N, C-alpha and C positions, 0 to 999 in steps of 0.2 A: 317285695317281691315284683310289684308292679314296674317301676323303674328300670328294673334288671329284664322283663319282657318286653318292654319298649324298646330297649336297647337291643333284646335278640330280634325282635322283629324289622327292626331298621337295617342290621346286618343281614336278615332275609331279604329283605327288599332290596337293598343293593346288590348283592349276588344273585337275585332272581333277574334283575335288570342287567347283568353282565350277562348271564346265561342266556339271556335274549339276545345279547349281542353277538354272543360264540354262536347261537343258531344261525343267525343271518350269515356270519364268518363262513358257516360249512358252505353255505350256498355260493357264497361270493368264491370262495377258494376253488370250488368245483367250476364255476363260471370262467373262473381267470386260467385254472388248470387245461380246461377245454379251450379256449380261444388260443393260448399258447400254442399248445399242440397243432392247433387247426393251421395257425400262422406260420410254424416253424414249417409244417410237411406241405402245406399247399404253395406257400411262397418262398420257400426256404430262408427265412429271416427268423430271428428269435432275438430275446434280450435277456440278458444274465438278471436283469432288474426285475421282469416277471416272473422269474423263478424264485429270485429272492424274497419276492413279494408273497409267494407261495409259501415258502418255508415261514414266513414271519407269521402269515394269518394262522398256519398249523401251531406254531409255538403258542400263539396267543391262545388257541382254543384248548390247548392241552393246560396250560398255565392257569388261564381263568376260568377254565372249564371245572377244574378241579372243584373248586369251592361251590360252583352250582351243583356238581354232579353227588356232593357230600352233603348239601342241604337237601337234595331229593331223595337222599339214602340210596342212591343207584350205584354207589362205589361197591369196588371188591371187597368182599366179606368172607373168612373162613368159618363157616355157621355150623360146623360139627358140633361143638358145646355151647354155641350161643343158643340154639334150638331147643337143648335139653334145660336151659334156664326157664324160670317164670319170668313175668314182665317185669317184674322188680329187680331180678337179677340181670335182664338184658340192658335194664335202665342204668344199672351200678357198672355193668362191664361196659357200657358205652362211654359214660362218664369218666370212668378211670381211665379206660384208653386213650381217650380224646387228652385228659387233663395231662398224663404223665408221658404219653406218647407223642401224639399228633401236635398238639400245639408246641411244645419243647423242640421237637423236630423241625418243625415250618419255622418259628422263630430263628434259629439256629442257622437253617439253610438261608434264610433271607438274609441274616446279618452276616454271613460268609459269600454272599452273592452281591453284596452290595457293593465292596471294592471293586470286583470286576466290571460293576456297570459303571463305577465312579471314574476307572480308570479310562474306559471306552468314552466316557461323556468329556472328560478334560482333554483330551487327546482330538476329540473330534472324529472318532474312528468311522473308518469307510470301507466298503468292502473291497477287497482285493481284485476282484473281478472287473473286467470293464463294463461299466453300464451299470456296476453294483448299486445298492442301497447304502445308506449311512446304519451304522450298527450299533452304536449306543442307544436308540430306543428301545429297539427290541432285547438288548440286555437288561434294559428295566424291567422288563416282563417278569424277569426271573424272580427278582424279592419281591416286585408287587402281587405276584402269583401266590407265594409262600405266605405273605402277611394275609391276602385275602382268604387263603385255608385256614389259616390259625383264628382270623377273625370267626370265621366260620363255625370252628370248633368252639369259640368261646360262646356262639350261640346255642349251641349243640347242648354245650354242658349248661347254660342257663336253664334250656327247655328240660333238660334231664331232672334237674334240682327241683324245679317246679313240679314236675310229675312225681317225684318222689315225696314231695311234700303236699300232694293232691290237689294243688292249683289248677293245674291242667291236665288233660291226657294227650298221649301223643298218637297221631293219625300214623300208623304203620306204613303206610304208603308213601306217602309225602314228607312225613317228619314234622308236620304242623302241629302245634299247640293247638286245642280244641278247647274251648272255655266250659 
């Protein structure tokens, strides 16, 4: 179980770092948005590149922030039945939902979005707007985001199995296993 918990910790550390970058992107997106608006209204000048940069940052926030949010147990959950379950029941429900719904869905979506990225990459897709940005890098964010979320799902399953076997307890606030 130790090697699996080490893998889980590595996945958690990766998504924690990505979450830190996403937190910085929130600030950066706000600054770019404010600067773009000020320049547009004060100097009657604007660039499609800056608008698209905002969109790109928000896309990265959503796609990469999902795995960080899941790691921190801050995702949306319908807790009507969940709260009526014992702690072991909650662990089982989390594990089954992640194994049979989250991970397969994420892997399917990553698989289906890969050709979308590859087509844009192969043709060197650019924005149709004057002064726009290249498009293929942001299209890579889609499969990468789903893979990161699936990896975090694997980490959560490992933690649930370890908790069910008594190796660790789960800190309910941050979903961190404690020894």
